[in-house]
C-alpha positions in Angstrom: 15.1 -5.3 63.8 16.4 -3.0 61.1 15.4 0.4 60.0 15.8 3.2 57.7 15.4 7.0 58.3 15.6 8.3 54.0 13.2 11.3 52.3 13.3 11.7 49.0 11.5 15.5 48.3 11.0 17.3 44.7 9.9 21.5 45.3 11.1 24.6 44.9 13.5 26.4 47.6 11.2 29.9 49.2 13.9 32.1 50.2 17.6 32.3 50.0 20.2 29.9 50.6 21.8 31.4 54.2 25.4 29.6 54.7 26.9 30.8 58.1 29.9 29.0 59.4 31.2 26.9 62.1 33.8 27.7 65.0 35.5 24.4 63.3 35.0 26.2 59.8 32.5 24.1 58.5 29.8 25.3 56.5 26.2 24.5 57.2 23.5 26.0 54.8 19.8 26.4 55.5 17.0 26.0 53.3 13.2 26.1 53.4 11.7 24.0 50.3 8.4 24.4 49.1 6.3 21.0 48.2 3.1 21.2 46.7 0.6 18.4 46.4 -3.5 19.1 45.0 -6.8 17.3 45.5 -10.1 17.4 44.5 -12.7 18.8 47.7 -16.0 17.3 47.6 -17.0 20.6 46.8 -15.6 19.1 43.4 -12.9 22.0 43.5 -9.2 21.5 42.7 -7.4 22.5 45.6 -3.4 23.1 46.6 -2.3 22.3 49.7 1.4 23.7 50.1 4.3 21.6 52.7 7.2 23.4 53.8 10.6 21.8 54.6 13.4 23.0 57.0 16.4 21.6 55.0 20.2 22.6 56.4 23.4 21.4 54.2 26.6 20.5 56.2 30.3 21.0 54.6 30.8 21.1 50.7 27.2 20.5 49.8 26.2 23.6 51.9 29.0 25.9 49.9 27.7 23.7 46.9 23.7 24.7 47.2 24.7 28.7 48.7 26.6 29.1 45.3 23.9 27.9 42.8 21.3 28.0 44.8 18.9 30.6 44.7 15.2 31.7 45.7 12.5 30.0 43.2 15.0 26.7 42.6 13.3 23.9 41.6 15.6 21.0 43.5 15.8 17.7 44.2 16.9 15.9 47.6 18.0 13.3 49.7 18.7 12.8 53.3 17.4 12.4 56.5 14.7 13.4 59.6 16.0 14.9 61.8 14.9 16.1 65.2 16.8 19.4 66.8 15.5 19.9 70.8 16.8 22.9 72.7 15.6 24.4 76.4 14.5 27.9 75.7 12.5 30.4 79.2 12.3 26.8 80.9 10.3 25.8 77.4 10.7 22.6 75.2 11.4 23.7 71.8 11.5 21.3 68.5 12.5 22.0 65.2 11.9 19.1 62.6 15.2 19.3 59.6 16.4 17.7 56.6 19.8 16.7 56.8 20.6 16.7 53.0 22.6 13.9 51.4 22.0 14.4 48.3 21.1 17.3 45.6 20.1 17.8 42.1 19.4 21.1 40.4 16.7 20.7 37.9 16.3 24.2 36.5 17.3 23.9 32.7 20.6 26.4 32.3 20.6 29.1 30.9 23.5 30.6 29.3 23.7 34.7 30.9 25.5 37.0 28.9 26.3 40.4 29.9 24.2 42.7 28.0 25.8 44.0 26.2 27.6 41.0 24.1 23.7 39.7 23.3 23.8 40.4 19.6 19.5 40.6 18.6 19.0 38.7 16.3 18.4 38.8 12.3 15.3 40.0 10.9 14.7 37.2 8.8 17.9 34.6 7.0 18.3 33.9 4.1 17.2 30.2 4.7 13.8 31.7 5.3 14.4 33.7 1.9 14.9 30.3 0.2 11.8 28.9 1.7 9.8 31.1 -0.6 11.1 29.3 -4.3 11.1 25.7 -2.6 7.9 23.5 -4.5 6.5 21.6 -1.6 
């Protein structure tokens, strides 16, 4: 029997990505992603429900996420659901995470210039002055 473990999410990062390094030198990046869903309740009011997903990226993908993503970034991720299990103080603990295989940044790219390099926009341009002389 065949099986498939694939997750596709589009959402907003809820905190800054945290990059750490394993003893092997491999990068590991943990992130938290919020996805929203809206529905109309029985009382006729619209409700918004937010689900939080724990993401983890490894190696080069972890370095890219740590370098380019920030809290509030809109991202598309593809990955696999993994459930980690460990025992602490005689109690079994579980954590479900999405292991990120692909990531696409969906925010608009903004060219950021230092404030001293920006030139203020002119109040009016020569084209604006000509617009008054056009016959149509």
